C-alpha positions in Angstrom: -20.2 -4.2 1.1 -22.8 -1.5 1.4 -26.2 -1.3 -0.4 -24.9 1.3 -3.0 -22.1 -1.1 -4.0 -24.6 -4.0 -4.3 -26.9 -1.9 -6.5 -24.1 -0.8 -8.7 -22.9 -4.4 -9.2 -26.4 -5.5 -10.1 -26.9 -2.6 -12.6 -23.5 -3.3 -14.2 -24.2 -7.0 -14.5 -27.6 -6.4 -16.2 -25.8 -4.1 -18.7 -23.1 -6.7 -19.3 -25.7 -9.4 -19.9 -27.5 -7.2 -22.5 -24.1 -6.2 -24.1 -23.1 -9.9 -24.3 -26.3 -10.9 -25.9 -26.4 -8.0 -28.5 -22.8 -8.6 -29.6 -23.6 -12.2 -30.3 -26.7 -11.6 -32.3 -25.0 -11.8 -35.8 -23.4 -15.1 -34.8 -26.6 -16.7 -33.6 -27.9 -16.8 -37.2 -24.9 -18.7 -38.4 -25.3 -22.5 -38.3 -21.6 -23.3 -39.0 -20.4 -25.3 -36.1 -16.8 -24.4 -36.6 -17.6 -20.7 -36.2 -19.7 -21.4 -33.2 -16.8 -23.4 -31.6 -14.4 -20.5 -32.3 -16.8 -18.1 -30.6 -17.2 -20.4 -27.6 -13.4 -20.7 -27.2 -13.0 -16.9 -27.5 -15.7 -16.4 -24.8 -13.9 -19.0 -22.6 -10.6 -17.3 -23.0 -12.1 -13.9 -22.2 -13.6 -15.3 -19.0 -10.3 -16.8 -17.9 -8.6 -13.4 -18.6 -11.3 -11.6 -16.6 -11.0 -14.0 -13.6 -7.2 -13.6 -13.6 -7.4 -9.9 -14.0 -9.7 -9.5 -11.0 -7.5 -11.6 -8.7 -3.9 -11.4 -10.0 -3.2 -8.7 -12.6 -1.7 -5.5 -11.2 -3.1 -2.9 -13.7 -4.5 0.5 -12.8 -7.4 0.2 -15.2 -8.6 -2.9 -13.4 -8.3 -1.3 -10.0 -10.3 1.8 -11.2 -13.0 -0.2 -13.1 -13.2 -3.5 -11.2 -17.0 -3.5 -11.1 -17.2 -3.3 -14.9 -14.8 -6.2 -15.3 -16.6 -8.2 -12.6 -20.0 -7.6 -14.4 -18.6 -9.0 -17.7 -17.3 -12.0 -15.8 -20.7 -12.5 -14.2 -22.4 -12.3 -17.6 -19.9 -14.5 -19.5 -19.9 -17.5 -17.2 -23.7 -18.1 -17.4 -23.5 -17.5 -21.2 -20.9 -20.2 -21.6 -22.7 -22.7 -19.5 -26.0 -22.0 -21.4 -24.1 -22.6 -24.7 -22.9 -26.0 -23.4 -26.4 -27.0 -22.3 -28.0 -26.0 -25.6 -25.3 -27.8 -27.5 -26.1 -31.0 -25.6 -29.8 -30.3 -26.1 -29.4 -29.9 -29.8 -27.8 -33.4 -30.1 -31.1 -35.0 -29.1 -33.7 -32.5 -30.4 -34.1 -29.8 -33.0 -35.9 -26.8 -31.5 -36.9 -23.7 -33.4 -37.4 -21.9 -30.0 -33.7 -22.4 -29.0 -33.0 -18.7 -29.2 -35.7 -17.9 -26.6 -34.5 -20.8 -24.4 -30.9 -19.4 -24.5 -32.2 -16.0 -23.2 -34.2 -17.6 -20.4 -31.4 -20.0 -19.4 -28.7 -17.4 -19.5 -30.7 -15.0 -17.4 -31.6 -17.7 -14.8 -27.9 -18.8 -14.6 -26.7 -15.2 -14.3 -29.1 -14.6 -11.3 -28.1 -17.8 -9.6 -24.3 -17.4 -10.2 -24.3 -13.7 -9.0 -26.4 -14.6 -5.9 -24.0 -17.5 -5.1 -21.0 -15.2 -5.4 -22.4 -12.6 -3.1 -23.8 -15.1 -0.5 -20.6 -17.1 -0.5 -18.6 -14.0 0.3 -20.9 -12.8 3.0 -21.2 -16.2 4.7 -18.2 -16.9 7.0 -17.9 -20.3 8.6 -15.3 -22.1 10.8 -13.1 -24.9 9.4 -11.8 -27.2 12.1 -8.5 -29.1 12.0 -6.8 -31.5 14.4 -3.0 -32.0 14.4 -1.3 -34.5 16.6 2.4 -34.3 17.5 4.7 -36.0 20.1 6.4 -32.6 20.5 3.3 -31.3 22.3 3.1 -31.7 26.0 -0.4 -30.2 26.3 -3.3 -29.4 24.0 -3.6 -26.0 22.3 -6.5 -24.4 20.3 -5.4 -21.7 17.8 -7.7 -19.5 15.7 -6.3 -18.3 12.4 -7.5 -16.2 9.5 -6.1 -14.1 6.7 -7.2 -11.9 3.8 -9.9 -9.9 5.5 -9.3 -6.9 3.2 -11.5 -4.9 5.6 -13.7 -2.3 4.1 -14.1 -3.7 0.6 -15.9 -7.0 0.2 -17.9 -7.6 3.3 -20.3 -5.6 5.5 -19.2 -4.5 9.0 -22.1 -6.7 10.4 -20.7 -9.8 8.7 -17.2 -9.2 9.9 -18.2 -8.3 13.5 -20.3 -11.4 13.8 -17.4 -13.6 12.5 -15.0 -12.1 15.0 -17.5 -12.7 17.9 -17.9 -16.3 16.7 -14.1 -16.7 16.8 -13.9 -15.5 20.4 -16.8 -17.9 21.2 -14.6 -20.9 20.0 -12.4 -20.2 23.1 -9.0 -20.3 21.3 -5.8 -19.9 23.2 -4.9 -17.1 20.8 -5.8 -15.6 17.4 -3.3 -15.5 14.6 -3.7 -12.9 11.8 -2.1 -14.1 8.6 -1.9 -10.7 6.8 -3.9 -8.6 4.4 -6.3 -7.5 7.2 -6.5 -4.2 5.4 -5.6 -3.2 1.8 -5.3 -0.2 -0.5 -9.1 0.5 -0.3 -9.3 0.6 3.5 -9.8 4.0 5.0 -7.9 5.2 8.1 -11.2 5.0 10.1 -11.9 1.5 8.9 -8.3 0.4 9.7 -8.5 1.8 13.2 -12.0 0.2 13.8 -11.0 -3.3 12.7 -7.9 -3.4 15.0 -10.0 -2.0 17.9 -12.6 -4.7 17.3 -10.0 -7.5 17.1 -8.2 -6.2 20.2 -11.4 -6.2 22.2 -12.1 -10.0 21.8 -10.4 -10.8 25.0 -7.8 -13.2 23.6 -4.1 -12.8 22.8 -3.6 -11.8 19.1 -0.5 -12.2 16.9 -0.1 -10.5 13.6 2.0 -10.8 10.5 2.0 -8.4 7.5 0.6 -9.3 4.1 1.4 -7.7 0.8 -1.5 -5.3 1.0 -1.7 -4.2 4.7 0.7 -1.2 4.4 -0.9 0.1 1.1 2.4 -0.1 -0.7 0.7 0.3 -4.1 -2.0 2.8 -3.2 -0.2 5.8 -4.6 0.6 4.2 -7.9 -2.9 2.7 -8.4 -5.3 4.9 -6.5 -3.4 8.2 -6.3 -2.9 8.3 -2.5 -2.5 6.3 0.7 -5.3 6.3 3.2 -2.9 5.9 6.2 0.8 5.7 6.8 2.8 2.7 7.8 3.4 4.2 11.2 -0.3 4.9 11.7 -1.0 1.3 10.9 1.6 0.0 13.3 0.4 2.3 16.1 -3.2 1.1 15.7 -2.2 -2.5 15.9 0.0 -2.1 18.9 -2.3 0.2 21.0 -5.0 -2.5 20.8 -2.7 -5.1 22.4 -1.9 -7.0 19.2 1.6 -8.4 19.0 3.4 -8.0 15.6 5.6 -11.0 14.9 8.3 -9.5 12.7 10.9 -12.2 11.8 10.7 -13.2 15.5 8.8 -15.7 17.7 6.9 -16.0 20.9 6.7 -19.1 23.1 3.3 -20.3 24.2 3.5 -22.5 27.3 6.4 -25.0 27.4 6.0 -26.6 24.0 4.6 -24.2 21.4 6.5 -21.6 19.3 4.7 -19.1 17.1 7.1 -17.6 14.4 6.0 -14.7 12.3 7.6 -14.0 8.9 7.8 -10.7 6.9 6.0 -10.9 3.5 8.1 -11.6 0.4 6.8 -8.4 -1.1 9.4 -6.7 1.3 12.5 -8.7 0.3 14.8 -6.1 2.0 13.0 -6.8 5.3 12.6 -10.5 5.1 15.5 -12.5 6.6 17.1 -15.6 5.2 16.2 -18.7 7.2 19.7 -18.9 8.5 19.4 -15.4 10.0 16.2 -16.1 11.9 16.4 -16.5 15.7 17.4 -20.0 16.8 14.3 -22.0 17.5 14.0 -24.6 20.3 14.2 -28.1 18.7 12.0 -29.7 21.3 9.0 -27.4 20.7 6.2 -27.6 18.2 6.8 -24.8 15.7 4.0 -22.9 13.9 5.2 -20.5 11.2 2.8 -17.8 10.1 3.7 -16.6 6.6 1.2 -14.7 4.5 2.5 -16.0 1.1 2.8 -19.8 0.7 5.0 -20.1 -2.4 8.5 -20.1 -0.9 8.9 -23.9 -0.9 12.7 -23.9 -0.6 12.4 -21.7 2.5 9.7 -23.9 4.0 11.9 -27.0 3.6 14.9 -25.2 5.1 13.0 -23.8 8.1 11.5 -27.2 9.0 8.6 -25.8 11.0 6.0 -28.4 12.0 3.1 -26.3 10.6 3.0 -23.3 8.4 -0.2 -21.2 8.1 -0.6 -19.0 5.0 -3.2 -17.2 3.0 -2.8 -14.8 0.1 -4.3 -17.1 -2.6 -8.0 -16.6 -1.7 -8.4 -20.1 -3.2 -8.2 -18.2 -6.5 -11.6 -16.5 -5.6 -13.0 -16.6 -9.1 -14.1 -19.8 -10.9 -12.4 -21.5 -12.8 -9.0 -19.9 -11.9 -8.3 -22.5 -9.2 -8.1 -25.1 -11.9 -5.5 -22.9 -13.8 -3.4 -22.5 -10.6 -3.4 -26.2 -10.0 -2.4 -27.0 -13.6 0.7 -24.6 -13.3 1.6 -26.1 -10.0 0.8 -23.3 -7.5 -0.3 -24.2 -4.0 -3.8 -22.8 -3.8 -5.9 -24.0 -0.9 -5.8 -26.8 1.7 -3.1 -29.1 3.0 0.3 -29.7 1.4 3.4 -31.5 2.7 6.6 -29.5 2.0 9.6 -31.5 3.3 8.9 -32.0 7.1 6.3 -29.2 7.2 2.6 -29.4 6.9 1.5 -26.3 5.0 -2.1 -25.1 5.3 -3.4 -22.4 3.0 -6.7 -20.9 4.0 -9.3 -19.8 1.4 -9.5 -16.6 3.4 -12.1 -15.0 5.6 -12.9 -12.6 2.8 -11.5 -11.7 -0.6 -9.8 -9.1 -2.7 -11.7 -5.9 -3.8 -15.1 -7.2 -4.9 -18.0 -8.7 -2.9 -17.8 -11.9 -5.0 -16.4 -15.3 -4.3 -17.1 -18.4 -6.4 -13.9 -20.4 -5.5 -13.6 -21.7 -2.0 -15.6 -20.3 0.8 -15.1 -17.5 3.4 -13.9 -19.0 6.6 -11.7 -18.8 9.6 -9.6 -21.8 10.8 -9.6 -23.5 14.2 -6.6 -25.7 14.8 -6.6 -28.1 17.7 -3.1 -29.2 18.4 -3.1 -32.4 20.4 -0.4 -34.2 22.4 0.2 -37.7 21.1 
């Protein structure tokens, strides 16, 4: 995120706050609680729609005007929470200055909520995990991250510092779980990030996500920034291994299996068509998308590492995902497999993150 993008976001958010207030002026003079409740529900529904639109909806208008949609989201969340506070306040005290209090409270919450979103996106921290298995004959330390979406949400300084921190953790290898780039990444940015990752001095293994190859760039943005061949060449010339429906063996006891993303169903193999895996080794499957529960059960890997969800990225969308039964973030047991879904080292498109935190994962695999 550059300074110009930050200034644009702040200006848009101020305009959205003013617009939200002005539109509601006629309703503030109405004391009918039913009408107020309907207005509150409409604002809540609009906020849910905006959150889903920013993370999940595949519409050109959202891609082209994401900062305007984000500004409305940043204005509505504080407005809703101010309404809740003032409703509780009114149960205990009648206050003729409630309108002024609403302006002050909404403004303060908007500043705090926007600042939290930006800081949370720009602050990358490690999450540590320990897994013990009798299949392991020695200890291994793996670093893993997904959903960098380089060039859109975070500054180069933020990303470079995080990558240096990963190398300082002294992992045996680094696993890239897809969406390192996306449709907004320029060719120069794409080449830079793989050069930086390749210079860390540790083996790196990569699987594709649904955005890396800019499959939707022409339809949504008018043109690709780089070709699939240019992307593959940049990855390979920096010493990064692409795991493409295949595996590598680490030491005598560890298998790293890389899967093609489900967005390329013609390229993704059925589990029965994958290479035969040694049964006496600990198997780590790296699959960008975590929703293929039937395949996970059939594959029977010991550990699957996935991303894609961004932990929903925008509050309160994670709650909606959980209600409808989508695996969103954290640990899940699918058959014999421990599935871990990272919140992501960054996020999609905007420099905002109010669900989860920006992180990379360190997995210590211990022999029993």
